[in-house]
Steps between C-alpha positions, in 0.01 A plus 500: 500500500242224459599138433312173472402366840638158597434276798792486740567240766442679827506480878181466700348784700221347709324617815276313742260696718263379766403507867710355779491121495406473134825323408697774325838393640446130430376568146790737429747230605329235282515731199861605574631143514326414173649809333853459635578195284809418705592864562520668839211678671530821705227585748434842657305423819315776688291256704743431787660192348178323407630386159793309653253270676429344160861399427515130417136471391452290188143531368587469130809276493741792552648542847460864598831681548562875471705791634318752717537867597282595796411870495403680819490851353287547192611809311450451124871575471580192712292293258678657203842415643396139559341460156810636326725277712300188404546585132874556538542174691347297218186365665250342264189594698435778753201484734395817685268415790344742552504816293229652720753586772676737256176700498373506857766326709758663729708728277270434205365754254214620722737532796744709294214718378376562854848604613529734200173678586125472475457712185449342159833640384674268747452220246783648296735354762346155470410439136857491357609248765198279434544528123861382528377188681249427223764558232738260675232228492425555132871513405611198704666213308319261739148366480321707767205381708354736758224471754272777624260494790136583431277709719246282673123503498238256629196444279173324579386239247209259468570154360272281286327361810423846634766486771667832574880487522776754557789502254833682529607668176797706389447838341761720330870419558686706759732696271495813290174510297553333163821327610367158397486605134881521481499117486451247220266290712291603800345223712247545779489224764209468743487348846408154361821498285315553171706716263342714229705668227372857483752623242727311263715568195522123458179388329548139613412592859281808450192497728598159638367385838708235675471338842836470683705590188835338426722388209207419270404868505850638450600252222320683214635828638856368473430389142368849422808665654735285288302540178702768329840611382766434759618848589787550742384646829765739625554511878395827661768767492715278276604808302657642812730199535847539341589261221754228573764671288443828679525326836850377415609857437392618842789565738532264794358664809711479811333421827407800709475523874206740466160345584265434207216753501146361453320595180261790552140405416187710463339307780791590728481870413123519555536330836780734611380834367141463381370503143455879484864580579621236255291657224616854580865390496450351153331802338149378575543152347526148638865390458503267202850353509793432732681823410199708601455298819865558597475872423184540706658317792807723481283815503281388787790369707658848491191670644 
């Protein structure tokens, strides 16, 4: 039942949203290298290798170095697999640039929904997949920084001298409505590289406005993250891993000449058979684990 609440040391969940050219990638990398504290950084790049162009930069006394995964297909399940892998591989910080592709990119949530049908009920094929991606972000043992593109609008303004100017502004992030509120800190960056904190669980940076933000912004956030009881963060799916003693009891497997079969994924099934057939083969539900995925594949392969 209820117990006294205590502050726990935690991992950061931060998102940066803004229009193209606002500096989301550069800012994410500055924050990531401050957070890493000597640990390794993993980078999910959906922008055709743009992040790798910054390797070797040294704006804050830390030479930028990170491992990258360049996605070309943007199903939320692909993101989930990459996020889980980063946690298992022991990375300190994971940057996802950008999360918007998981919503309206090729193979993203809107694409899956369109393939499933135009009716509102088609969302039942999409929502569980998208929710698993969100859960993987929240459960990751890494600090997670994401970026999201903002929809663009041009506004007309008059300055103090009466001169009319046109300014480019970002509106709501391109993701599922309300997605930004899954994060500890939400930062909006405009075209002139001014960042405004629109939501924060860390009072030290709440409502802050910073031009070209860097380590001085993230320093009090790091202090806030570490200000609490040091709880052990278990790697994702750690419970599914056999204990060392149990591993010793496993019989030695002999090599087989049979080819290794690839693991069946939901993304693979939807691409092969369509979301509707996958649902029907699993009693009207999205397959939620590997056993169900294998069973659905076996049923559909027989047809």
